[in-house]
C-alpha positions in Angstrom: -218.4 189.6 106.2 -216.7 186.2 106.8 -215.7 187.0 110.3 -219.1 188.5 111.0 -221.0 185.4 110.1 -218.5 183.2 112.0 -218.7 185.4 115.1 -222.5 185.7 115.1 -223.2 182.0 114.6 -220.6 181.1 117.2 -222.1 183.4 119.8 -225.6 182.2 119.1 -224.5 178.5 119.5 -222.6 179.2 122.7 -225.5 181.2 124.2 -228.0 178.5 123.3 -225.9 175.8 124.9 -225.5 177.8 128.1 -229.2 178.5 128.3 -230.1 174.9 127.5 -227.6 173.6 130.1 -229.0 176.0 132.8 -232.5 175.0 132.0 -231.7 171.3 132.3 -229.6 171.7 135.5 -226.3 170.5 133.9 -223.0 171.0 135.7 -221.3 174.3 134.8 -218.1 172.5 133.5 -220.2 170.4 131.1 -222.1 173.5 129.9 -218.9 175.3 129.1 -217.4 172.3 127.3 -220.5 171.8 125.2 -220.7 175.6 124.6 -217.1 175.7 123.4 -217.7 172.7 121.1 -220.8 174.3 119.7 -219.0 177.7 119.3 -216.2 176.0 117.3 -218.6 174.1 115.0 -220.9 177.0 114.4 -218.0 179.4 113.8 -216.6 177.0 111.2 -220.1 176.8 109.5 -220.4 180.6 109.7 -216.9 181.0 108.2 -218.0 178.8 105.2 -221.3 180.6 104.8 -219.5 184.0 105.0 -217.0 182.9 102.3 -219.8 181.8 100.0 -221.8 184.9 100.6 -218.8 187.2 100.0 -218.0 185.4 96.7 -221.6 185.7 95.6 -221.8 189.4 96.4 -218.5 190.1 94.7 -219.6 188.2 91.6 -222.9 190.0 91.5 -221.2 193.4 91.7 -218.7 192.5 89.0 -221.5 191.2 86.7 -223.6 194.3 87.3 -220.7 196.6 86.5 -219.8 194.6 83.4 -223.4 194.8 82.2 -223.5 198.5 82.9 -220.3 199.1 80.9 -221.5 196.9 78.0 -224.8 198.8 78.0 -223.1 202.2 78.0 -220.6 201.0 75.3 -223.5 199.8 73.1 -225.3 203.1 73.6 -222.2 205.1 72.8 -221.5 203.1 69.6 -225.1 203.5 68.4 -224.8 207.3 68.4 -221.5 208.2 66.7 -220.0 211.6 67.5 -220.4 214.4 65.1 -217.6 216.8 64.5 
């Protein structure tokens, strides 16, 4: 998930810089330099967002599993087995 966020945001930033540069009539070298800078910055931001998202999803899953185990354990202890 981390690489996905970084790649998507980086590509979006680069594409937006290319389109903006073409619309304004900027020289191709300048467009590419600005695009690369935008790609690096957006990829770093995407990496951070991906890390946070990954941690939140993992924590949510762990909490849900723990709650389910505790609920099952509580139900099992409420009804003792009869021999």
